[in-house]
N, C-alpha and C positions, 0 to 999 in steps of 0.2 A: 197810036189811040185802037186802033180794036186790037190789038195784040194785049194792052193792058186789062181791056175788057172780059176776051176773054180767058185771062190769065186769072182774071178779079171773079168771073162767074165758077169758073173750076177750083178755087178756093173756097166759096161759098160752098159750091155741090158737095165739094170733100167735107167739108166742117159739118153741113147736114147728116150725111153717111153716118160721119164718126160720133153724130147726138144718138142717131138711132141705133148703133152699134152696139152705144153705154147702154141704149132704152132697152133692146132685144134679150141683152147679155143678162140684166136686172129682172128682169121678164121672165126668161128661161130658169133662172137660179130657183128665181120664189117657185115656179109651176114645178121644179125639181123637190124642191123642199117640202111641196104638198104632196106628190106622189110618193117619196119614199116618207112622208107623215101619215098617209091612210095606209100606206099599206105596213107599218109598223102594226095602228093599231089592232091589222086582221091578225097578223105574224104572232102575235102576243096570244092568242085564241089557240092557230091551230098548227105555227109554224117559227115556234120559237128560235130554232137554232137559225132562223134567217137576220134575228133583234140585232145581231151584234155588227152584223157587214151594215144592213140598211141603217142601224143608228150613225153607226161611222158615217158613211155615205151624205147622211142627212147633216153632218156638224160639218161635214167640207163644204156643202151648197150653201148653209146659213154662211159661213166666212166668204166665199165665193160672191152673193148677194149684197153684205153689206160694202165691197170691193169693189161693186160696179155704180151700188148708190150713190158709194163719196166719190165716185168720179166723178159722178152725171152734171153738177156744177160748173166745175173747171170746159165743162161742155156745151154747155147751153140746151142741156139734154133733161127729160123729166120720163115718170116711172110712162110706162105705156098704156095706150088707152084702151085696150083688148085686156088690161089686168086682168079682168074677171073670168074668159078666158083660160088664161094661165090657171089662175086660183079655183076655180069648179070644173073643169076640165083636167086639172093634174090631181085634182083630188079623186075623183072619180074613176079618171083612168087608174091611179095605185089603190084602189077600194080594190077595182071590178078586177084587175089584175091578179091582185092579192088570194082575192076567192077562190082563181082556179089554181091554187096550188103553187107551189117553189118556182116550177116550168114560168108558168104565169108571172113573176115576180121579178126572174134572169132576160125573160124575153123581153118582159116592157124596157128595162134598164138599159140591153144590149140595144136596143129599136133607137131610146133616147140617147141613152152617150153614143152611138155610130152617127147620129145625123147631126147633136151638138160638135164631134169632132171635126165633121168635114165643114163645119160654118165656122168654127171657130180657126179653120188653117185658111180658109178665102179671107178673114176676116184679119188677120196677120200678115198676108199676102197684100192685102189693101193699107194696112196699117203703118208698116213696117218705116215707111219715108214718112209716112201724116202723122204720127202721132206717135213717136217711140213707148212715150210711157204707159200709154192703154197698150198699146204689144207688149211689156214686162208685163204686165198685169195678168194680162189674156195667157202668155205663155207662163206664168207663175200656178197655174189652174191646171194648167191642160192637162200637167202630170195626173193629177189625180180624177179628170177625167177621164182618161184614159184608164188608170187604175181600175176605175168603175165598172166600165166597160169588158176589159180583161174577165174583170171576176166575173161578172154576169156568165161571159161567152164562158169559161172555163163550169160554170154549174149548169148551161145548157144540155140537159141531155136528151130532150125530147127534139125529133128531127119530123115530127110531123107536119102535115099541111095543114091542120088548123095552127098550129103556133104557127109555122111561116108566115101565113095570113097574117096573122095577128102580130108581126112584127113588123112585117111592112104596111098596115097600118097605122102604128103606131109613129113607123117613119113617117111614113106622107104626111101624116097631121100634124108631125113636129116641124118638118118641111114647111107645112101652109100657115102654120103659126107664126112662123118666122119670116116667111115672105110675107104676112099681112100686117107684123111688128115695123118690120124693115121700110114698108110704101114699095119693097121692089128690088131695093139696093141690093140685098142677098147672092141675090140675082145674075147681080152685072157682075157684085164679086165671085162668083163664081165662075160666068167667062173668061173674066182678067184672067185669073190662076189659072186654067185652062189653056188659054190663049200662051201666055207666057210657060209655058209646059211642054209646047210643041217644038 
């Protein structure tokens, strides 16, 4: 009897974690939409050469957002309660980093996409045996997210302390929002991945 209860509790916990994964991924993609949208507004005035790449990334993020939104009902998930942080925070982050110039844009993209890539790897590790369909969705977008990261890193020529601090701050803020949106499940998944890789 005890074994069944433990197994049942584990299943409920996994279902809750999966619902949180879908929720945070949807929120993260929405935040990315807001970042790129704001960067495009500024870039049209000051850095028009950045607009084509930012527009392509924006379209990728819109498509990813729809994928996660469509995955919510089957997993009894719903949009994130702190969506306004992703929305307003993303827009202001995009706007302010674009005002810093091309290097601000690419520092922002590199920081956000690096944090996203780490979390996607943790999620895939957790989901492979628990929700292969959601794992497949994440795999289908991961290459595009990595391409965004590489595009940004290839254009980052400034190695100044200010831009390193900016990248670290953006990465930390992204990690905090992910943690908040998953109620700490992101930390548990990261620990599990680290333990299995030893």
